Backbone as a chain_set.jsonl record, in Angstrom:
{"seq": "MSKFYDIKFKAVIVGAVADNAGTFLFMMILASALLSTGLSEDQVMNRMKSMSGLLLQLIVGLGCTVLGGYVAGRMAGRAEVLQGALVAALGMIVALIFREGGTPVWLGIAGFAGMLPAGMGGGYLAYRRRSDLKKTGTAE", "coords": {"N": [[18.595, -13.494, -32.99], [18.405, -12.429, -29.641], [21.06, -11.541, -27.46], [22.89, -11.865, -24.378], [24.509, -9.572, -24.105], [23.069, -7.708, -25.469], [21.335, -6.59, -23.67], [20.389, -3.675, -22.067], [20.92, -2.51, -19.138], [20.453, -0.082, -17.773], [18.394, 1.022, -19.344], [16.335, -0.846, -18.861], [15.978, -0.539, -16.104], [15.11, 2.156, -16.031], [12.739, 1.905, -17.556], [11.307, 0.135, -15.896], [10.969, 1.781, -13.688], [9.408, 3.814, -14.915], [7.101, 2.276, -15.445], [6.199, 1.438, -12.824], [6.123, 3.894, -11.392], [4.356, 5.327, -13.032], [1.984, 3.81, -12.763], [1.521, 4.04, -9.977], [1.264, 6.842, -9.751], [-0.972, 7.41, -11.413], [-2.977, 6.049, -9.981], [-2.882, 7.441, -7.591], [-3.716, 9.966, -8.426], [-6.321, 9.345, -9.306], [-7.46, 8.425, -6.846], [-7.276, 10.842, -5.424], [-8.901, 12.456, -6.971], [-11.37, 11.233, -6.539], [-11.632, 11.614, -3.782], [-11.857, 14.393, -3.81], [-14.449, 14.724, -4.634], [-15.979, 14.57, -2.472], [-16.271, 12.179, -1.285], [-15.681, 9.849, 1.417], [-12.584, 8.49, 2.806], [-12.98, 5.788, 3.296], [-15.091, 5.172, 1.521], [-13.876, 5.703, -0.891], [-11.88, 3.707, -0.839], [-13.544, 1.459, -0.845], [-14.651, 1.725, -3.407], [-12.457, 1.366, -4.96], [-11.841, -1.245, -4.433], [-13.947, -2.54, -5.552], [-15.454, -4.455, -8.22], [-15.267, -3.011, -10.658], [-13.327, -1.089, -9.982], [-11.117, -2.736, -9.434], [-10.746, -3.866, -11.959], [-10.098, -1.581, -13.396], [-7.696, -0.922, -12.135], [-6.2, -3.098, -12.986], [-6.092, -2.718, -15.773], [-4.852, -0.168, -15.954], [-2.385, -0.784, -14.709], [-1.314, -2.696, -16.497], [-1.227, -1.215, -18.817], [0.627, 0.705, -18.075], [2.833, -0.908, -17.908], [3.157, -1.607, -20.566], [3.978, 0.956, -21.443], [6.346, 1.214, -19.938], [7.874, -0.887, -21.136], [8.069, 0.146, -23.684], [9.534, 2.502, -23.189], [11.952, 1.435, -22.266], [12.749, -0.044, -24.486], [13.014, 1.961, -26.462], [15.102, 3.484, -25.282], [17.166, 1.646, -25.28], [17.498, 0.895, -27.973], [18.011, -1.401, -29.342], [17.225, -4.871, -29.525], [14.595, -4.612, -28.528], [12.199, -5.925, -27.708], [13.098, -7.768, -25.944], [14.088, -6.061, -23.968], [11.662, -4.95, -23.119], [10.445, -7.274, -22.094], [12.11, -7.767, -19.887], [11.632, -5.533, -18.352], [8.959, -6.14, -17.632], [9.433, -8.464, -16.185], [10.916, -7.466, -14.034], [8.942, -5.824, -13.006], [7.168, -7.77, -12.157], [8.525, -8.837, -9.965], [8.594, -6.642, -8.267], [5.829, -6.383, -7.914], [5.304, -8.757, -6.465], [6.701, -8.236, -4.123], [5.343, -6.016, -3.068], [2.711, -6.873, -2.851], [-0.63, -6.714, -1.962], [-2.433, -7.978, 0.786], [-5.551, -9.76, 0.716], [-6.459, -9.088, -1.816], [-8.294, -10.199, -4.647], [-7.729, -13.491, -5.978], [-7.964, -13.882, -8.742], [-7.277, -11.427, -9.756], [-4.502, -11.226, -9.262], [-3.61, -13.38, -10.818], [-4.476, -12.655, -13.353], [-3.069, -10.257, -13.657], [-0.326, -11.038, -13.493], [-0.275, -12.845, -15.64], [-0.668, -11.118, -17.759], [1.42, -9.303, -17.676], [4.009, -9.976, -18.853], [3.405, -10.258, -21.706], [2.494, -7.613, -22.064], [4.726, -5.953, -21.428], [6.497, -6.9, -23.396], [4.983, -6.185, -25.609], [5.16, -3.347, -25.463], [7.896, -3.103, -25.907], [7.96, -4.107, -28.506], [6.498, -2.132, -29.892], [8.37, -0.051, -29.669], [10.394, -1.169, -31.206], [9.097, -1.239, -33.708], [8.819, 1.48, -34.152], [11.471, 2.258, -34.355], [12.145, 0.769, -36.707], [10.448, 1.936, -38.559], [11.464, 4.505, -38.666], [13.966, 3.937, -39.745], [13.249, 3.134, -42.268], [12.185, 5.417, -43.415], [14.29, 6.98, -43.341], [14.664, 8.887, -41.454], [16.167, 10.499, -38.811], [16.429, 10.604, -35.294]], "CA": [[18.3, -13.796, -31.6], [19.004, -11.505, -28.729], [22.14, -12.03, -26.606], [22.978, -11.172, -23.054], [25.153, -8.248, -24.258], [22.056, -6.74, -26.013], [20.574, -6.007, -22.589], [20.826, -2.383, -21.572], [20.32, -2.497, -17.82], [19.898, 1.269, -17.449], [17.127, 1.152, -20.033], [15.418, -1.722, -18.18], [15.655, 0.12, -14.835], [14.283, 3.369, -16.349], [11.436, 1.359, -18.004], [10.596, -0.382, -14.74], [10.548, 2.982, -12.91], [8.28, 4.425, -15.608], [5.962, 1.381, -15.187], [5.707, 1.519, -11.427], [5.76, 5.292, -11.031], [3.171, 5.671, -13.779], [0.868, 3.15, -12.149], [1.327, 4.667, -8.686], [0.83, 8.237, -9.968], [-2.334, 7.392, -11.899], [-3.827, 5.596, -8.885], [-2.957, 8.516, -6.599], [-4.549, 11.002, -8.997], [-7.667, 8.816, -9.275], [-7.926, 8.489, -5.476], [-7.45, 12.287, -5.028], [-10.117, 12.93, -7.664], [-12.55, 10.698, -5.829], [-11.743, 12.303, -2.529], [-12.288, 15.747, -4.013], [-15.89, 14.807, -4.862], [-16.68, 14.557, -1.169], [-16.301, 10.847, -0.75], [-14.774, 9.63, 2.495], [-11.513, 7.598, 2.465], [-13.52, 4.438, 3.267], [-15.873, 5.086, 0.313], [-12.881, 5.583, -1.984], [-11.288, 2.345, -0.806], [-14.528, 0.448, -1.302], [-14.777, 1.79, -4.853], [-11.148, 0.831, -5.554], [-11.862, -2.715, -4.26], [-15.087, -3.076, -6.272], [-15.066, -5.13, -9.51], [-14.841, -2.001, -11.696], [-12.068, -0.567, -9.456], [-10.045, -3.741, -9.659], [-10.487, -3.95, -13.428], [-9.401, -0.331, -13.745], [-6.31, -1.077, -11.662], [-5.498, -4.081, -13.894], [-5.902, -2.045, -17.091], [-3.837, 0.867, -15.767], [-1.128, -1.401, -14.438], [-0.821, -3.282, -17.712], [-0.925, -0.075, -19.697], [1.916, 1.337, -17.678], [3.85, -1.93, -18.252], [3.425, -1.348, -22.007], [4.72, 2.212, -21.436], [7.702, 0.898, -19.429], [8.542, -1.645, -22.128], [8.35, 1.062, -24.755], [10.621, 3.397, -22.79], [13.199, 0.672, -22.223], [13.082, -0.359, -25.891], [13.513, 3.242, -27.147], [16.388, 3.842, -24.733], [18.157, 0.624, -25.627], [17.773, 0.992, -29.398], [18.203, -2.735, -29.848], [16.567, -5.957, -28.705], [13.557, -3.868, -27.826], [11.208, -6.841, -27.153], [13.762, -8.331, -24.758], [14.109, -5.026, -22.936], [10.327, -4.908, -22.578], [10.241, -8.465, -21.259], [12.869, -7.615, -18.673], [10.845, -4.54, -17.587], [7.846, -6.901, -17.065], [9.959, -9.367, -15.143], [11.235, -6.57, -12.876], [7.608, -5.438, -12.488], [6.563, -8.919, -11.406], [9.234, -8.91, -8.688], [8.082, -5.525, -7.479], [4.463, -6.726, -7.533], [5.38, -9.78, -5.443], [7.17, -7.631, -2.869], [4.327, -5.082, -2.561], [1.377, -7.427, -3.047], [-1.565, -6.474, -0.871], [-3.291, -9.118, 1.161], [-6.954, -9.548, 0.578], [-6.898, -8.896, -3.171], [-8.737, -11.468, -5.253], [-6.716, -14.306, -6.66], [-8.057, -13.733, -10.187], [-6.566, -10.253, -10.118], [-3.114, -11.577, -9.304], [-3.367, -14.244, -11.932], [-4.631, -11.827, -14.632], [-1.953, -9.312, -13.713], [0.91, -11.755, -13.847], [-0.425, -13.406, -16.972], [-0.65, -10.019, -18.737], [2.581, -8.456, -17.587], [5.046, -10.272, -19.823], [2.97, -9.776, -23.043], [2.368, -6.118, -22.072], [6.1, -5.422, -21.559], [6.986, -7.248, -24.715], [4.256, -5.377, -26.571], [5.739, -2.066, -25.482], [9.117, -3.189, -26.607], [7.649, -4.273, -29.935], [6.157, -0.777, -30.387], [9.626, 0.649, -29.799], [11.054, -1.757, -32.352], [8.409, -0.771, -34.883], [9.172, 2.899, -34.25], [12.88, 2.313, -34.919], [12.106, 0.248, -38.025], [9.818, 2.947, -39.422], [12.43, 5.649, -38.79], [14.999, 3.493, -40.639], [12.702, 3.067, -43.64], [12.019, 6.761, -43.974], [15.602, 7.678, -43.328], [14.554, 9.974, -40.481], [16.958, 10.318, -37.561], [15.956, 11.357, -34.12]], "C": [[19.06, -12.888, -30.667], [20.025, -12.199, -27.81], [22.168, -11.239, -25.31], [23.565, -9.722, -23.218], [24.232, -7.221, -24.903], [21.265, -6.051, -24.929], [21.201, -4.689, -22.147], [20.163, -2.21, -20.186], [19.752, -1.141, -17.372], [18.549, 1.458, -18.085], [16.02, 0.346, -19.291], [15.003, -1.097, -16.863], [14.746, 1.323, -15.034], [12.869, 2.923, -16.75], [10.634, 0.856, -16.835], [10.136, 0.763, -13.813], [9.355, 3.647, -13.571], [7.005, 3.59, -15.398], [5.413, 1.591, -13.829], [5.323, 2.912, -10.992], [4.492, 5.708, -11.749], [1.884, 5.041, -13.166], [0.52, 3.823, -10.823], [0.71, 6.094, -8.851], [-0.589, 8.262, -10.401], [-3.289, 6.994, -10.794], [-3.992, 6.723, -7.866], [-3.836, 9.631, -7.098], [-6.022, 10.57, -8.961], [-8.257, 8.882, -7.85], [-8.187, 9.936, -5.026], [-8.652, 12.847, -5.718], [-11.364, 12.458, -6.961], [-12.757, 11.369, -4.499], [-12.247, 13.748, -2.713], [-13.79, 15.862, -4.298], [-16.683, 14.759, -3.576], [-16.817, 13.159, -0.579], [-15.357, 10.707, 0.429], [-13.69, 8.636, 2.015], [-12.048, 6.125, 2.373], [-14.34, 4.221, 1.995], [-14.95, 4.885, -0.904], [-12.317, 4.203, -2.029], [-12.287, 1.271, -1.238], [-14.705, 0.497, -2.817], [-13.555, 1.183, -5.555], [-11.166, -0.725, -5.456], [-13.088, -3.34, -4.905], [-14.612, -3.717, -7.567], [-14.553, -4.113, -10.52], [-13.543, -1.338, -11.251], [-10.896, -1.442, -9.712], [-9.723, -3.906, -11.133], [-9.72, -2.712, -13.937], [-7.955, -0.436, -13.331], [-5.512, -2.031, -12.559], [-5.133, -3.412, -15.228], [-4.779, -0.971, -16.983], [-2.472, 0.249, -15.578], [-0.523, -2.003, -15.712], [-0.451, -2.242, -18.728], [0.386, 0.58, -19.361], [3.092, 0.364, -17.929], [4.202, -1.796, -19.744], [4.3, -0.06, -22.153], [6.191, 1.942, -21.011], [8.503, 0.062, -20.445], [8.988, -0.804, -23.279], [9.54, 1.983, -24.418], [11.952, 2.671, -22.796], [13.644, 0.332, -23.632], [13.647, 0.81, -26.632], [14.855, 3.603, -26.625], [17.459, 2.927, -25.243], [18.509, 0.74, -27.127], [18.083, -0.303, -30.031], [17.552, -3.774, -28.982], [15.415, -5.414, -27.907], [12.563, -4.805, -27.108], [11.806, -7.477, -25.871], [13.811, -7.302, -23.645], [12.752, -4.944, -22.296], [10.005, -6.114, -21.679], [10.934, -8.334, -19.901], [12.18, -6.565, -17.754], [9.694, -5.256, -16.911], [8.327, -7.767, -15.985], [10.291, -8.603, -13.869], [9.939, -6.123, -12.213], [6.958, -6.555, -11.715], [7.225, -9.065, -10.026], [8.706, -7.832, -7.774], [6.636, -5.83, -6.979], [4.424, -7.753, -6.45], [5.762, -9.151, -4.087], [6.071, -6.748, -2.25], [2.911, -5.593, -2.658], [0.559, -7.219, -1.761], [-2.278, -7.75, -0.534], [-4.76, -8.778, 0.948], [-7.398, -9.204, -0.871], [-7.327, -10.196, -3.792], [-7.674, -12.217, -6.057], [-6.793, -14.084, -8.138], [-7.327, -12.443, -10.634], [-5.064, -10.443, -10.215], [-2.778, -12.387, -10.536], [-3.417, -13.454, -13.27], [-3.46, -10.847, -14.756], [-0.681, -9.921, -14.144], [0.883, -12.337, -15.266], [-0.265, -12.318, -18.052], [0.632, -9.2, -18.741], [3.651, -8.689, -18.656], [4.615, -9.844, -21.23], [2.883, -8.244, -23.107], [3.773, -5.496, -22.223], [6.66, -5.688, -22.898], [6.296, -6.435, -25.815], [4.794, -3.92, -26.629], [7.108, -2.032, -26.139], [8.956, -3.381, -28.148], [7.282, -2.932, -30.58], [7.401, 0.047, -30.597], [10.401, 0.147, -31.028], [10.41, -1.273, -33.684], [8.77, 0.72, -35.171], [10.541, 3.039, -34.886], [12.88, 1.851, -36.347], [11.488, 1.278, -38.994], [10.743, 4.093, -39.657], [13.531, 5.25, -39.802], [14.498, 3.564, -42.109], [12.547, 4.429, -44.278], [13.292, 7.542, -43.978], [15.682, 8.833, -42.359], [15.371, 9.615, -39.302], [16.329, 11.116, -36.486], [17.054, 12.045, -33.409]], "O": [[20.24, -12.611, -30.885], [19.826, -13.355, -27.439], [21.591, -10.162, -25.163], [23.138, -8.793, -22.533], [24.53, -6.027, -24.907], [20.596, -5.051, -25.188], [22.402, -4.615, -21.887], [19.0, -1.816, -20.087], [18.726, -1.066, -16.695], [17.639, 1.993, -17.453], [14.901, 0.835, -19.129], [13.821, -1.108, -16.519], [13.756, 1.502, -14.325], [11.894, 3.531, -16.307], [9.43, 1.098, -16.755], [9.051, 0.707, -13.235], [8.393, 4.011, -12.894], [5.933, 4.16, -15.194], [4.23, 1.902, -13.693], [4.319, 3.102, -10.305], [3.635, 6.368, -11.16], [0.845, 5.694, -13.08], [-0.643, 4.14, -10.573], [-0.24, 6.458, -8.158], [-1.381, 9.031, -9.855], [-4.36, 7.593, -10.696], [-5.083, 6.943, -7.34], [-4.617, 10.199, -6.334], [-6.883, 11.378, -8.61], [-9.389, 9.327, -7.658], [-9.173, 10.221, -4.347], [-9.378, 13.645, -5.126], [-12.318, 13.22, -6.807], [-13.885, 11.667, -4.108], [-12.98, 14.261, -1.867], [-14.352, 16.954, -4.218], [-17.907, 14.892, -3.582], [-17.404, 12.976, 0.487], [-14.323, 11.375, 0.461], [-13.839, 8.015, 0.963], [-11.632, 5.348, 1.513], [-14.272, 3.127, 1.434], [-15.188, 4.058, -1.784], [-12.261, 3.574, -3.086], [-11.926, 0.303, -1.907], [-14.887, -0.54, -3.455], [-13.664, 0.57, -6.617], [-10.58, -1.414, -6.292], [-13.266, -4.555, -4.821], [-13.461, -3.525, -7.961], [-13.525, -4.331, -11.161], [-12.709, -1.045, -12.107], [-9.831, -0.997, -10.139], [-8.562, -4.067, -11.51], [-8.831, -2.806, -14.783], [-7.066, -0.073, -14.102], [-4.336, -1.811, -12.849], [-4.013, -3.537, -15.723], [-3.888, -0.903, -17.829], [-1.501, 0.682, -16.198], [0.668, -1.827, -15.969], [0.55, -2.384, -19.43], [1.157, 0.961, -20.241], [4.222, 0.804, -18.138], [5.369, -1.861, -20.132], [5.257, -0.048, -22.928], [7.133, 2.397, -21.661], [9.704, 0.287, -20.596], [10.089, -0.962, -23.806], [10.424, 2.208, -25.244], [12.959, 3.203, -23.265], [14.835, 0.42, -23.931], [14.639, 0.685, -27.35], [15.718, 3.999, -27.409], [18.548, 3.375, -25.602], [19.683, 0.69, -27.496], [18.409, -0.315, -31.218], [17.354, -3.544, -27.789], [15.273, -5.727, -26.725], [12.131, -4.492, -25.998], [11.113, -7.684, -24.875], [13.593, -7.645, -22.483], [12.652, -4.875, -21.071], [9.369, -5.971, -20.635], [10.387, -8.753, -18.881], [12.164, -6.716, -16.533], [9.45, -5.022, -15.728], [7.699, -7.827, -14.927], [9.979, -9.049, -12.764], [9.859, -6.054, -10.986], [6.271, -6.313, -10.724], [6.555, -9.38, -9.043], [8.4, -8.101, -6.612], [6.283, -5.579, -5.827], [3.578, -7.652, -5.562], [5.203, -9.503, -3.047], [5.899, -6.743, -1.031], [1.975, -4.8, -2.553], [1.006, -7.511, -0.651], [-2.681, -8.513, -1.412], [-5.145, -7.61, 1.001], [-8.594, -9.047, -1.117], [-6.747, -11.234, -3.472], [-6.834, -11.613, -6.725], [-5.745, -14.093, -8.783], [-6.822, -12.375, -11.755], [-4.416, -9.907, -11.114], [-1.787, -12.123, -11.217], [-2.556, -13.572, -14.142], [-2.931, -10.642, -15.848], [-0.008, -9.418, -15.043], [1.883, -12.32, -15.984], [0.23, -12.601, -19.144], [0.905, -8.48, -19.701], [4.138, -7.747, -19.283], [5.367, -9.136, -21.9], [3.185, -7.661, -24.148], [3.973, -4.612, -23.056], [7.253, -4.797, -23.507], [6.915, -6.047, -26.806], [4.875, -3.334, -27.708], [7.453, -1.077, -26.835], [9.742, -2.864, -28.942], [7.716, -2.64, -31.694], [7.502, 0.772, -31.586], [10.981, 0.931, -31.779], [11.11, -0.947, -34.643], [8.988, 1.11, -36.318], [10.746, 3.819, -35.816], [13.555, 2.469, -37.17], [11.969, 1.452, -40.114], [10.801, 4.614, -40.771], [13.98, 6.072, -40.601], [15.21, 3.982, -43.022], [12.739, 4.604, -45.481], [13.373, 8.631, -44.545], [16.604, 9.648, -42.403], [15.273, 8.487, -38.819], [15.758, 12.18, -36.726], [16.814, 12.716, -32.405]]}, "num_chains": 1, "name": "protein.A"}
């Protein structure tokens, strides 16, 4: 069982930054790509607020939470799933602070419901990576 001293706060912070920066960067690239096709800003915003746009935002956000959990787990080198869960918890706090008004309730529920498993999943992937390296005797 993980203990408080297993938490590597620097790894959690870096993982949370990777999560939020990755999400933000991907969305900015997507918006820029849509703008470069000749769409107006209003048309881009309408597409991002459509059902497919919202689902894409959810998938990208959760995918970046997996990435953040993985980064934190790899940096910590122990209690990887806990590190990933803490990345997700930090991401939930950031999401509450920067929550946009007018977004559908289902999106908020799905996002919050998926964040903890996504962060823990990223941590689990880091744990598996470490376990596989131990088995093969390979050091990084």
